[in-house]
N, C-alpha and C positions, 0 to 999 in steps of 0.2 A: 796300834795293829802293827808294827813290824814283825817280822820279816815279810817282803812280797816278792815271791818267785816271778820270776818270768814266765808267762804264760798260763798262770794259778790265778788271773785277774779276781774271777767268781765263785770259784768252786771252792770243795772241802778245806785247800792249802791255802785261802784268801783274807785278806782282812776283813771281809765279809763275814767270812765265816767264826773271824775272831770274834767278830762287832756282837755277832747271834751270841756264842758263847757266851759272852758279859752282859748277857738280857737287853739288848739296845734299844733304843728307842728311837725313833725316827720322827722330829720334825718338820713338817713340811710346811715352809711360810710363802704362802703367795703362790705355790708351785702346785703344777697341773698332776692328774691321776698318770700320765706318762713320765713322772721324774722319780721315781720308788725305784733309786740303783738296788735296792738288797734283795729285790725280786727277780733280777739277774744270777743269784744264788740260784733260785728257784730253778731258773731255766737249765742251768749247767748240772742239777743233780736231777734232776726229773730223766726218769726213765723212759727214754721217747726215741725213736728215731728220728735221722732225718737232719739231726742239729748240723749248722752250721759254722765252718769254721772260718777267721781269718788270717793272714799273714802280713805282717806291719815291721815294718823296721824305725828305730828310734836309737839317738845321739845318745849315749852314757857316758857318765866320768869314771872311768875305772884307772886308777893309780895317777890320777891326776891327768890323763889324758883322755881326748873325746873321741871314744867309738862306737861307730854303729852296731846295732845288736838286731838280728830278726827273730823273731816270735812268731806264737800262733795262738790264739784263744778261742775260746767262744763268740758268735758273731751278736754284738751287744744292740746292731742295728735290726735285726730278726733272726731268732735263734731256728726259726723253722723258713722256709719260702715265702709262705703263705703270710708272715706277718714282715716282710722286708719290702713289701708295696710300701714305695713313695708316699703316697696319698694316701693310707691308711693306718690305723690304729697299730702299733706292734704289738707282741704278747704281756710286756711289761703293763701299758695303757690298758689293755682290755681285760688284765687279771687285776689291777688296782680299783677300776672302776666296779667291778663286782664285788670285791672285797666290800667295800666303799657301803655299797646298795647291800651288802647283808650285814654288816656288823657295825656294832658302836665304837665311835672312836670319838677323844675329847677334841671337840675344834671351838672354836671363836677368833676374833680378830686378834692380831699382832698387828701393832701400827694400823694401818690400813690393809693388810693384806690377810686374807681369810684363811685360817691354819689348821693346821690336823697332829692330832700326837698320835702314833701308831706304835703297835708293839711289832718289833721287828720278826721277833721269829713266829710271829699268830700268823702275818702275812703272807711270810715265804714259807709257812706250812700250808696253807690256803694255797700258794702258788703252786707247788709241788702238785698238789692234789689235782687242781686247775688243771694243770698241762698234761698229766697223766692220765685224767678222765677224758681228755678230749684226743690225746694223739696216740696213745699206747694201744700196743694189739690187747684186745680186752684179757686173755689171761695172763699179758706181761701185768697189765693194770693190775688186776687181782693179788696176784703173785705182789707185786710192791707193796698194794694197800699191807697185805698181811704182814709182811717183813718188817713195815714200817709198826704197826700196830706191836707185832711181838718183838718188838727191839732187835733184830736181827738182821738189820738193813746194810749194805755195804757204805752206805754215807753216814750211819750211825756207830757205824765200826772207826771209819777215817776220822770222824769229828766228835770222839767220844763226849767231850765238854757240852756239846748239845743237848744231850738228852733225849730222850724219848719225847718230850715235849713238842721239839720241831718236827717231831715225823710222825704223827699222832693222825688219824682221819679229824678233818677239819666236820664241826660239827656248828651249825650256827648258833649263837645266843638267840633266844626264845626273846619274842617283844611282845610287850602289853598290848591286846588288843584295844583297837582304834575308837 
């Protein structure tokens, strides 16, 4: 999944974008809905205002020498202020819970752990729609939805291998009557 640019951990130039482009699947073994890292891509590309960024420094080896590098990226601990509360669920957990409540995913035990196999592009598409429906200005949300449906979104242009499938409007599968 290389290369991995500094400051592009989650967006269109990230390893997550390449994972999505290769039809990646998420195998969640014993992990809760707060651990779906691919949903940080949805946070990065969703057209919503007020996204939080963080700046951090880390040591890297360059030409055999340790140097400190400073960069910034989207805040994965709460993309918006309302999801950054230490005692509440973040956007990733809320999106994943809603997705799992509406969508059939392969589930079963792996060893003693409850596990799920999730289509990464499907949950990310759901996440983008979820965020924009709740946090975009109404006209911006409709324009973004139309752009994705027609294949004309900025995200589709910067990540052409993801295809229109990722940017479609989410329609939950029909379920048989109980």
